[in-house]
C-alpha positions in Angstrom: 0.3 -0.2 0.2 1.3 3.7 -0.7 2.0 5.1 2.6 2.0 8.6 1.5 -1.8 7.9 -0.4 -2.8 6.6 2.8 -2.4 10.0 4.4 -3.2 11.9 1.5 -6.8 10.7 1.9 -6.5 11.0 5.6 -6.1 14.8 4.7 -9.3 14.7 2.8 -11.3 13.4 5.1 -10.5 15.9 8.0 -12.5 18.4 6.1 -16.1 16.9 7.4 -14.0 18.2 10.9 -14.6 21.5 10.0 -18.5 21.7 9.8 -19.0 20.4 13.0 -16.5 22.9 14.8 -18.2 25.8 13.0 -21.3 24.9 14.5 -19.9 24.1 17.9 -18.4 27.5 17.9 -21.3 29.3 17.1 -23.4 27.2 19.6 -21.1 28.2 22.9 -20.8 32.1 21.1 -25.1 31.8 20.9 -25.4 30.6 24.0 -23.1 33.3 26.1 -24.6 36.0 24.3 -28.4 35.4 25.2 -27.1 33.7 28.9 -25.4 37.3 29.1 -28.0 39.0 28.0 -30.7 37.6 30.4 -28.1 37.5 33.3 -28.7 41.2 33.3 -32.3 40.9 33.2 -34.1 40.6 37.1 -37.3 38.0 37.3 -40.3 39.5 38.4 -40.4 37.1 41.2 -37.0 38.0 42.5 -35.9 34.7 43.8 -32.6 33.0 43.0 -32.0 30.4 41.0 -31.5 28.4 44.1 -34.8 29.4 45.6 -36.5 28.9 41.8 -35.2 25.2 41.6 -36.0 24.4 45.8 -39.5 25.5 44.8 -39.6 23.2 42.1 -38.6 20.1 43.7 -40.4 20.8 46.8 -43.6 20.7 44.7 -42.6 17.4 43.1 -42.1 15.6 46.0 -38.5 15.9 46.1 -38.1 17.8 49.6 -35.2 16.3 50.9 -32.6 16.7 47.6 -30.2 19.1 48.1 -29.0 21.9 46.1 -24.9 22.9 46.3 -23.2 26.0 45.2 -20.7 24.9 42.5 -17.8 26.4 41.3 -17.4 27.7 37.5 -20.0 29.5 34.6 -22.4 27.3 33.2 -21.6 24.3 35.0 -24.1 23.8 36.3 -25.8 19.9 36.3 -27.7 17.1 38.1 -25.9 14.3 39.6 -28.3 11.2 39.5 -25.7 9.1 41.4 -25.4 11.6 44.2 -29.0 12.8 43.7 -28.6 16.6 43.8 -28.5 19.5 41.7 -25.5 21.4 41.3 -25.7 25.1 40.4 -22.8 27.9 39.6 -22.2 30.8 41.5 -23.9 33.0 38.9 -27.5 30.7 39.1 -27.5 29.6 42.7 -27.6 33.5 44.0 -28.6 35.0 41.1 -31.9 36.4 40.7 -32.0 36.7 36.9 -34.1 35.1 34.1 -31.3 33.2 33.2 -30.3 31.7 36.2 -34.0 30.8 37.1 -33.9 29.2 33.7 -31.1 27.2 34.5 -31.6 26.4 37.4 -35.1 25.0 36.6 -33.4 22.5 33.5 -31.6 21.0 36.2 -34.3 20.8 38.5 -35.8 19.0 35.0 -33.9 16.4 35.3 -34.2 15.8 38.8 -37.6 15.1 37.7 -37.0 13.3 35.3 -35.1 10.7 37.5 -37.9 10.8 39.7 -40.4 9.3 37.1 -38.2 7.1 35.6 -37.8 8.7 31.9 -36.5 6.5 29.6 -34.2 8.2 27.8 -32.6 9.5 31.0 -31.9 6.3 32.2 -30.8 4.7 29.2 -28.5 7.5 29.5 -27.5 6.4 32.9 -26.9 3.1 32.0 -24.4 4.2 28.9 -21.8 6.1 31.2 -19.5 3.4 32.4 -19.1 2.1 28.2 -19.2 5.7 27.3 -16.2 6.5 30.1 -14.3 3.6 28.4 -15.1 4.4 24.5 -13.8 7.8 25.0 -10.5 6.6 26.2 -10.3 3.8 24.2 -12.0 4.6 20.6 -9.2 7.0 18.8 -6.5 5.1 20.4 -7.6 1.8 18.7 -8.3 3.6 15.4 -5.0 5.1 15.1 -2.9 2.0 16.0 -4.4 0.1 13.8 -4.4 3.0 11.0 -0.5 2.7 11.8 -0.3 -1.0 11.8 -2.1 -1.1 8.3 0.1 1.5 6.7 3.6 0.2 8.1 1.9 -3.1 6.8 4.0 -4.0 10.2 1.4 -6.8 10.8 -1.5 -8.5 8.9 -3.4 -5.8 6.8 -6.6 -7.5 8.4 -5.5 -7.4 12.0 -4.8 -3.7 11.0 -8.4 -3.7 9.8 -9.8 -5.3 12.4 -8.1 -2.7 15.8 -9.2 0.4 13.3 -12.8 -1.3 13.7 -13.3 -1.6 17.2 -12.1 1.9 17.3 -15.5 3.1 14.8 -17.2 0.8 17.1 -16.3 2.4 20.1 -16.9 5.7 18.7 -20.3 4.9 17.2 -20.9 4.4 21.2 -19.9 7.9 22.3 -22.0 8.9 19.0 -25.2 7.1 20.1 -25.1 8.8 23.5 -24.8 12.3 21.9 -28.2 10.9 19.9 -29.9 9.8 23.0 -28.6 13.0 25.1 -31.0 15.4 23.1 -34.3 13.9 24.2 -32.9 14.3 27.5 -31.6 18.0 27.5 -34.8 18.8 25.0 -37.1 16.9 27.7 -35.3 18.5 30.7 -35.9 22.0 29.1 -39.8 21.7 28.5 -40.5 20.4 31.8 -38.7 23.4 33.6 -40.7 25.6 31.6 -44.0 24.2 32.6 -42.8 24.5 36.3 -41.8 27.8 36.3 -45.2 29.1 34.9 -47.1 26.9 36.5 -45.6 28.2 40.0 -45.7 31.3 39.4 -41.8 31.4 39.2 -42.0 33.3 35.7 -44.8 35.9 34.4 -45.7 35.0 30.7 -44.5 37.9 29.6 -40.7 36.6 31.1 -41.5 33.3 29.3 -40.1 34.3 26.0 -36.7 35.1 27.6 -36.3 31.9 29.5 -37.5 30.3 26.1 -34.4 31.8 24.4 -31.8 31.2 27.1 -32.8 27.2 27.5 -33.2 27.2 23.2 -29.2 28.2 23.2 -28.7 25.9 25.8 -29.9 23.3 23.8 -27.8 24.5 20.4 -25.0 23.3 22.4 -26.2 19.5 22.7 -27.4 19.6 18.5 -24.2 21.0 18.1 -22.0 18.2 20.0 -24.5 15.6 18.3 -23.4 16.5 14.7 -20.0 16.9 15.5 -19.8 13.5 16.9 -21.9 12.1 13.5 -19.2 13.9 11.0 -16.2 12.6 12.9 -17.8 9.2 13.0 -18.1 9.7 9.2 -14.8 10.7 8.6 -13.5 8.0 10.4 -16.0 5.3 8.5 -14.0 6.8 5.2 -10.8 7.1 6.1 -10.8 2.9 7.3 -12.7 2.2 4.1 -10.0 4.0 1.7 -7.3 2.6 3.4 -9.4 -1.0 3.3 -9.4 -0.2 -0.7 -5.7 1.0 -1.0 -4.1 -2.5 0.6 -6.2 -4.5 -1.8 -5.2 -2.5 -4.8 
């Protein structure tokens, strides 16, 4: 096999990374722009994000669930193992529409957990496997590619190792896909609860929707980038296998 041709093909398929990269950058810019804008707009209820999350949890029978402050910006998350909410300082103490929207979104994950929401359960079950896949996917792929290009061993072995890497990366891509309904549903629950409990007014719901929509776009961008990267790996492997048979 012509080693130079293999790496020339690799550079061509690298172009598939560009759309995902650009979409990811745009999604991050959009989130910080929208979040920052409504971080300056106080909620009419004058509640903090922690207060809003507490009321949502309490109204759903989750009075014992703790809400902790965590360092960083937009580091907010729900931990299904500890069964606790973690809100960044801006959203824990902040009384803005952004703070209420993000805090309610994380509370939405807790409501999903209580309701045994199937996509959340699947996502939780996949976490240990994804942790292994994220460590081994690219390592296996590049080891297989190196073996095929150097012809150090049987090309079939190199191809098999590349296939393992692709399979592991496919698991990661599927995980990103499963994440989408989990995040969109948490935002839906957040908006319903904020309005139902009177934590925001109808006038404020549009702003909260924008904040949650911008956050959701980051997950869409991550899924698209992962899918394009998976396609890139598949095309590289196919190209190397075809060159090896030539």
